[in-house]
N, C-alpha and C positions, 0 to 999 in steps of 0.2 A: 504493500499500499504506499509506504514511504517513497519507494522508488518511483511509483506511478505519479505521486504528487510532485516529486522533483522533476520528472520528465515533462509534466504539464507546465510547471513554473518556467522551466528552461525554454519550452516552446513559446510561451507567452512573452518572455523576455526577448527572444529572438524576433518575434513578430513586431513587438513594440520598437525594437532597435531598427528593424528594417523600415517600419513606417516612418520613423523620425528621419532617417537618411533618405528615404524615397521622396520625402516632401521637399528636400533641398535640391536646388538646381545644380547639376554637375557642370562646372566651368573648366574641367580639365583640358578639353580640346583647345579652348581659347588660351588657356595658360600655356600650353605647349607651343602654340603659334607665337605667342608673345616672347617666350624664352628663346625661341629659335631665331626670330626675325626683328627683335628690338634690341638695339645696342645702346647700353647706358654709357654716357660720356661725362666729362667734367666731374669725375669722382661721384657719379651717380646722380648729379644735379640736373642733367638734361639727357635726352635720348634722341637717337636717329632711328628711322624705320627703314628696313630693307623691303621696299614695296616690290621690287623685282622678285625677291624670294616669295613674298606673299602671293604674287601672281602665279608662281609655280604651284602654290598650294591653295589656290582660290577655291577649288572644290571642297577642301576641308573647312575653309572659312565659311563657305556658303552652307554647308551641312550644319555648322554650329548656329548660324543665323536662323536656319529653318527650325532648329530646336528652340531657340529663343522665341520665335514667332508662334510656336505650338502651345506655349504656356497660356492657360486661360486666366481670366480675371479672378475666378474663384480660387484657383491654386495660388496665384500671386497674393491674394488677400490673406491666405492662410499662413504665409511666411512671417517671420519676425521682421521688424523694421530694418535691421542690418542686412538680412537676406534680401529684402526688397531693394534696398539701396544699392547693394553690390550688383544685383541683377541689372538694374537700370543703368548704372555706370558702365558695366561691361557691354550692354547693348549699345549704348551711345558710342563707345569707343570702337566696337567691332563693326558697326554699320558705317562709321566714319571711314574706316580703312576700306571697306567695300565700296564706298562712294568714290574714294580716290582711285581705286583700281578700275573703275569704269572708263577712265581716260588715261591712266598712267601708261607710258611715261610722258605723254604729251600735255603736261601742265606744269606750271611753276608754283601754283598756289591753289589751295582749296577754293579760293574766290573765283578761279577760272571756271568753276563748275556751276556758277550762278549766271544770272543775266542782269540786264538793267532793271528789269521789273521784279525779279525774284532772286534772293540770295540762296546759296546752296543749303543753308540751314532751314529754309522753308519748303524745300522739296518734300513732298509726301511720298516717300519710297520705303518706309519702314513699317512692315506689318507686325504690330505688337499689341498684345492684350486685347485682341478683337477689333482693332482699328488700324487704318493706314495712317501713319504718323510721320512728322518731320523730325529732324534732329532738335529743332527748337521746341517742338511739343514735348520731347522726352526731357530736355534740360529745364525748360522754363515752366512747362505745364505739369510736370511730374516730379522731377528731382527737386526743383526749387519751389514747388507749390507751397504757399504759406500754410503753416500750421501742421505740415505732414512730417517732414524730416528735420527742418530748421538746422541744417548742417552747412556752414559756410565753407568748410574744408573741401567740399565737393569740387570747388573751382580749381583745385590742385590735382584732381583725379580725372575729370573729364578732359579729353584731349581733342583739339580742333585741327590736328594735322599741320600745325604751323610751328616755326622756330620760336615764336614768341610765347607759345603755350607752355604750361607746365609739362614736364616729361610725360610721355606715354610710358607708364610703368611696365617693366618686362615680366609682369605676372598678373594673373587675373585677380580681381577683387573678390573676396569671399566674406560672407557674413561674420563668421567666427573670428576673423582677423581684421575686421574693418577698421576698428579704432586704431590698432597698431599701424595699419596701412595708411590711414589718413595722416597720422603724425609723420610717417616717413616721407610721404609726398609733399606735405606742407613744409617741413623743414628743408627738404632738398631744394624746393623752389625758392624759398626765402634765402637760402645760402648761395644761390646762383648770382654772382655779382654783375653779370651782364643784364640781369632783369630786376634785381632788387639790391640796393646798397645804401649805406649811410654816408653822407657828406658831412664830415665833422666840422669843417671850417664854416659851413653855413647852418649847422645843426638842422640838417634836412635829410629826410628819407627820399630817395629817388626810386620810385616803385613801378612795377608793371601796371599797365592800364586796367588790368583785371580789377584792381582795387578801386579804380574810378568808376568803372562800368557797374560794379556790383557792391558799392559801398553799403547799401541797405542790408545786404546779407550779413555783413560783419558787425552790424549794429542792432541785430535782432535779439540780443540777449544770450547768445550762445556762450557758454563758459562764465556767465554772469557779467559779460561786458556789453556795453550799450554804445560804444563808439569805436570807430576804426582805429583810433590812436590806442585805445585800451587793448584791442586785439593785437596790434603790432608790438606794443610794449611787452606783452606776454611772450612773444617770440624774439625778444631782443638778442638772445644768444645766437640765433640764426641769421639775424639781420646785420650783425657787426662782427668785427674781427679782433677786437681787443677789449679789455675790461673797462677802460675809460669810456669808450663809445657805447658799450653795453649799458653802462649806468645812465648815460644820457638818454638813450632810447627807452630804457625801462622807466625813466621818470615821466615820459609821455609828452614832453613839451616841444617836440620837434615840429618843423614844417614838412610839407609833402609836395613833391613834384612828380608828375607821371611821365614815364618814358614812352617813346614811340614804340609801337607794336610791330613786330616782324612777322608778316604774313607768308613769307616764303615757306615752301613745303619742307617738312621735317624729315627729309629723306637722307639716306646714307650718302656720304660724299666720297 
């Protein structure tokens, strides 16, 4: 009798474990593509994408995209918030790579895929959660939707296929590691002196235009901060290169100037 009970309990545990893992989306295929075809440079602070190699494996990429598209709204709603957010970020980045491949190598910028009347981010080519969506729909209508995730660090995770963007991470985002991954990409971007730096002589932070375009996201109360300066002061270690500068930025009294954005394609050189 005892053996029968143990067998039943073991079976129930295995079923529960399978159910938990079955409910999680498997991003392994995307993770493998990223590890094979994204090259981290500048000590991991930026990356270059081997789009030519992606073209050779486009069938594998498209298989992953079809799996993303097959997820129902009901299944998506059953996931934890980190699982949902990882799914949306991976979808945005993977469909962006696919968009580039539609014309690669005959383009210099993702902007070449748009027109005078419509930017590439407004093209509705992404079948996701039961609707045909644009990249803007995913980023602004889902990832940034007020009151849902309220996570400003997504701006260092989504990638717009441009040199000015934060690096395309060479691994897939996953729910159980999302907090750690957000910190990695945030600090890496802020440590890149081509895009973010402190000018001590002027007591001025010279920052990526991302902080100008999305100031409101950094002032929404995440981390208990309600101003961009507070957010930046929290990451003073990443924005500066010595203790004196770190103290100045941490004090929060700096001025801000925004740098020009480089829209050239983030391809391997």
